[in-house]
C-alpha positions as CSV (number, residue, x, y, z in Angstrom):
1,V,-5.3,13.4,-12.8
2,V,-5.6,9.9,-11.7
3,E,-6.0,8.6,-14.7
4,A,-3.7,10.6,-16.6
5,I,-1.1,9.5,-14.5
6,L,-2.1,5.9,-14.3
7,S,-2.0,6.0,-18.5
8,S,1.4,6.2,-18.2
9,L,2.5,4.1,-15.3
10,P,1.0,1.0,-13.2
11,S,-0.8,1.7,-10.1
12,S,1.4,-0.4,-8.0
13,Q,3.8,2.6,-8.9
14,V,1.2,5.3,-7.9
15,G,0.5,6.8,-4.5
16,I,-1.1,9.8,-3.3
17,R,-0.6,12.5,-0.6
18,L,-3.7,14.4,0.4
19,S,-4.0,17.1,3.3
20,P,-7.5,17.2,3.6
21,F,-7.7,19.9,6.4
22,G,-5.0,21.5,5.3
23,D,-4.8,25.5,5.3
24,T,-1.4,26.2,3.7
25,F,-1.1,29.9,2.3
26,G,-4.4,30.1,2.7
27,C,-5.5,27.6,0.9
28,K,-9.0,25.2,2.9
29,D,-12.0,23.7,1.6
30,S,-14.8,24.8,3.5
31,T,-16.4,21.1,3.6
32,P,-13.2,19.2,3.7
33,S,-14.8,16.1,4.9
34,E,-17.5,16.0,2.2
35,T,-14.8,16.7,-0.2
36,Y,-12.2,14.7,0.3
37,G,-14.5,11.4,1.7
38,Y,-15.9,11.6,-1.8
39,V,-12.3,11.4,-3.5
40,V,-10.7,8.9,-0.8
41,N,-13.8,6.4,-1.6
42,K,-13.0,7.5,-5.4
43,L,-9.7,6.6,-4.8
44,N,-11.0,2.9,-4.1
45,D,-11.5,2.3,-7.6
46,Y,-7.9,2.6,-8.9
47,D,-5.9,0.2,-6.8
48,L,-3.2,2.5,-5.8
49,A,0.5,1.5,-4.4
50,F,-1.0,3.9,-1.4
51,V,-3.2,7.0,-0.1
52,H,-1.2,9.3,2.3
53,V,-2.9,11.6,4.4
54,I,-1.7,14.7,6.8
55,E,-2.9,15.3,10.4
56,R,-3.3,18.4,11.7
57,R,-0.8,19.1,13.9
58,G,1.5,21.5,15.1
59,M,1.7,25.6,14.5
60,H,-1.2,26.0,11.8
61,A,-3.5,23.1,14.1
62,A,-5.8,25.4,15.4
63,N,-6.4,27.3,12.3
64,V,-8.8,24.2,11.1
65,Q,-11.6,22.2,12.5
66,V,-10.5,18.3,12.3
67,P,-12.6,15.6,12.9
68,Q,-12.0,14.7,16.5
69,V,-11.1,11.4,15.9
70,G,-8.0,12.7,13.7
71,V,-7.9,12.8,9.9
72,T,-6.7,9.3,9.7
73,R,-9.1,7.5,11.2
74,H,-11.6,10.1,9.7
75,F,-10.5,8.3,6.5
76,R,-9.6,4.9,7.3
77,D,-13.4,3.1,6.6
78,A,-13.7,4.9,3.4
79,Y,-10.2,4.0,1.9
80,K,-10.1,-0.3,1.5
81,G,-6.2,-0.2,1.0
82,V,-3.2,0.9,1.8
83,L,-3.4,4.1,4.4
84,V,-0.4,5.7,5.5
85,T,-0.2,8.6,7.8
86,A,2.1,11.5,8.6
87,A,2.7,14.6,10.9
88,G,3.9,14.8,14.6
89,Y,4.0,11.1,15.4
90,D,6.4,10.0,18.1
91,R,7.4,6.0,18.2
92,E,4.1,5.3,20.5
93,D,1.9,7.1,18.6
94,A,3.1,5.4,15.2
95,I,2.8,1.9,16.8
96,K,-0.4,2.5,18.5
97,T,-1.7,3.5,15.3
98,V,-0.9,0.5,13.3
99,E,-1.7,-1.7,15.6
100,E,-5.0,-0.2,16.2
101,G,-5.5,0.0,12.3
102,A,-6.4,3.2,11.6
103,A,-3.5,3.2,9.5
104,D,-1.0,0.7,7.8
105,L,2.0,2.8,7.8
106,V,2.9,6.0,9.8
107,A,5.9,8.4,7.8
108,F,8.2,10.3,9.8
109,G,8.9,13.7,7.3
110,R,11.0,16.1,9.3
111,D,12.0,13.5,11.9
112,F,13.8,11.5,9.0
113,I,15.6,14.6,8.1
114,A,16.8,15.3,11.8
115,N,17.9,11.9,12.6
116,P,19.9,10.3,10.2
117,D,19.4,6.8,12.1
118,L,15.7,7.3,12.5
119,V,14.9,3.4,11.9
120,E,17.6,2.3,14.8
121,R,16.1,5.1,17.0
122,L,12.7,4.0,16.4
123,R,13.8,0.1,17.0
124,I,15.3,0.8,20.2
125,G,12.5,3.8,21.7
126,A,15.9,6.0,21.5
127,E,15.2,9.7,22.0
128,F,14.8,11.6,18.7
129,N,17.2,14.7,17.8
130,A,15.6,18.1,17.8
131,Q,14.7,19.6,14.5
132,N,15.8,22.6,13.2
133,V,13.2,24.3,11.6
134,K,14.8,26.9,10.3
135,T,16.8,24.8,8.0
136,F,14.4,22.8,6.5
137,F,14.2,24.9,3.3
138,P,17.1,27.4,2.0
139,Q,17.9,30.3,3.6
140,P,20.5,33.2,2.6
141,G,23.5,32.6,4.5
142,V,23.3,29.2,5.1
143,P,25.5,26.4,3.9
144,P,22.9,24.0,2.0
145,E,24.1,21.3,4.0
146,S,23.2,22.7,7.3
147,G,20.3,20.4,8.3
148,Y,20.6,17.6,6.0
149,T,24.0,16.3,6.8
150,D,25.0,17.7,10.0
151,Y,22.7,16.0,12.6
152,P,24.1,13.6,14.7
153,F,23.9,9.8,14.6
154,L,23.2,8.1,18.5
155,T,27.4,6.6,18.1
156,Q,28.1,10.5,17.8
157,K,26.0,11.8,20.9
158,Q,28.2,12.3,24.2
């Protein structure tokens, strides 16, 4: 798949996101460390823009056995390029992860949706808005803008 994509795009414009220890909809690997260890190591051959790995946190975290050091640190030594991580990071965790060299970047997905001024909140250490998980995906009877354009900015908070 990577080679097919790279036949159309330069590697500097291609990144891959992996969820090695995921179990969404019952799909999981019986040997994720070995399988994804091979994959992550092989991706070094392609000089990609980044590899993005997902930590196992949240409501499904207990369903899958992950390395004690965490997903990102587990694959850090194997991947020599830019490594991005995500899933449940707060400001302090993100800073620590990058400063310790476990990842080059930390992505914020759900908090990005819930905080229209996320960069400013991270910069000054402000509290994040609470996420409304029920509006992450379209729901019958819920206006489509709900959960996307109705979160308050810091300047709007009372």
